[in-house]
TORLUM-223826 format. One record per residue (C-alpha): residue in one letter; residue number from 1; x, y, z. Coordinates in nm, 2 decimals. Example, Ala and Ser with C-alpha at 12.3 -4.5 7.8 and 13.67 -1.06 7.14 Angstrom:
  aa    i       u       v       w
   A    1    1.23   -0.45    0.78
   S    2    1.37   -0.11    0.71
END
This chain:
  aa    i       u       v       w
   M    1   20.83    1.87   12.16
   P    2   21.13    1.87   11.92
   L    3   21.04    1.79   11.56
   T    4   21.23    1.47   11.50
   R    5   21.19    1.17   11.27
   Y    6   20.95    1.02   11.52
   T    7   20.69    1.30   11.49
   D    8   20.39    1.30   11.27
   Y    9   20.54    1.61   11.09
   Y   10   20.86    1.43   10.97
   A   11   20.74    1.35   10.62
   F   12   20.64    1.72   10.57
   L   13   20.97    1.84   10.71
   T   14   21.18    1.62   10.48
   A   15   20.97    1.74   10.18
   G   16   21.05    2.10   10.28
   V   17   20.69    2.18   10.37
   P   18   20.67    2.43   10.66
   V   19   20.50    2.28   10.97
   G   20   20.37    2.41   11.30
   G   21   20.13    2.31   11.56
   V   22   20.04    2.29   11.92
   T   23   20.11    2.01   12.17
   T   24   19.95    1.87   12.48
   G   25   20.27    1.69   12.57
   A   26   20.21    1.35   12.41
   N   27   20.51    1.15   12.51
   Q   28   20.68    1.42   12.72
   M   29   20.73    1.32   13.09
   K   30   20.54    1.50   13.36
   T   31   20.71    1.68   13.64
   E   32   20.59    1.65   13.99
   V   33   20.42    1.99   13.96
   Q   34   20.25    1.90   13.63
   A   35   20.12    1.57   13.78
   R   36   19.98    1.76   14.07
   L   37   19.81    2.02   13.84
   W   38   19.67    1.78   13.58
   G   39   19.68    1.43   13.73
   G   40   19.88    1.13   13.65
   Q   41   20.22    1.04   13.78
   P   42   20.55    1.23   13.77
   G   43   20.80    1.07   13.53
   K   44   20.52    0.93   13.32
   A   45   20.41    1.05   12.98
   F   46   20.13    1.30   12.95
   D   47   19.96    1.06   12.71
   P   48   20.04    0.70   12.79
   N   49   19.85    0.59   12.48
   Y   50   20.05    0.80   12.23
   H   51   20.14    0.59   11.92
   T   52   20.02    0.27   12.08
   A   53   19.73    0.04   12.00
   R   54   19.53    0.23   12.26
   D   55   19.58    0.56   12.07
   T   56   19.22    0.57   11.94
   I   57   18.93    0.81   11.94
   D   58   18.80    0.63   12.25
   N   59   19.09    0.78   12.45
   V   60   19.06    1.14   12.36
   D   61   19.10    1.38   12.66
   R   62   18.79    1.60   12.61
   D   63   18.92    1.86   12.85
   A   64   19.25    1.89   12.66
   L   65   19.06    1.90   12.33
   E   66   18.84    2.18   12.45
   I   67   19.14    2.39   12.55
   M   68   19.35    2.31   12.24
   A   69   19.06    2.37   11.98
   S   70   19.05    2.74   12.04
   T   71   19.43    2.75   12.03
   V   72   19.44    2.58   11.70
   A   73   19.16    2.80   11.56
   F   74   19.36    3.11   11.66
   A   75   19.68    2.98   11.50
   V   76   19.51    2.89   11.18
   G   77   19.32    3.22   11.16
   S   78   19.64    3.42   11.23
   Y   79   19.83    3.23   10.97
   G   80   19.55    3.25   10.72
   Q   81   19.55    3.63   10.75
   A   82   19.93    3.67   10.75
   I   83   20.07    3.88   10.47
   D   84   20.43    3.84   10.55
   G   85   20.65    3.54   10.48
   V   86   20.66    3.30   10.78
   N   87   20.86    2.98   10.82
   G   88   20.98    2.98   10.46
   V   89   20.64    3.05   10.31
   P   90   20.65    3.34   10.06
   A   91   20.46    3.65   10.14
   R   92   20.11    3.65   10.01
   D   93   20.17    3.87    9.71
   Q   94   20.46    3.64    9.61
   R   95   20.27    3.31    9.62
   N   96   20.18    3.13    9.30
   R   97   19.81    3.09    9.28
   R   98   19.62    2.87    9.04
   T   99   19.27    2.94    8.93
   P  100   19.04    2.64    8.91
END
């Protein structure tokens, strides 16, 4: 999904904070093949509740959550161990660190 002013990341982008993430499609439209594989209707959003009043904890797709959780964990772990500069973040030895 393109990172536009309609994404949850927009405030971070405009503040110059590097962002990243994973997506399950949210408001992207399903193709016929995707609808056949994952259910739903072609031409309809993957998540018809996205940014609506129905976008609540009661409508979490548990199967998607299970798949995406390990993906997010891998991304966070990889980024946390990165020693080179990525997406505008200085390399680890060039970061300013404050001691509490």
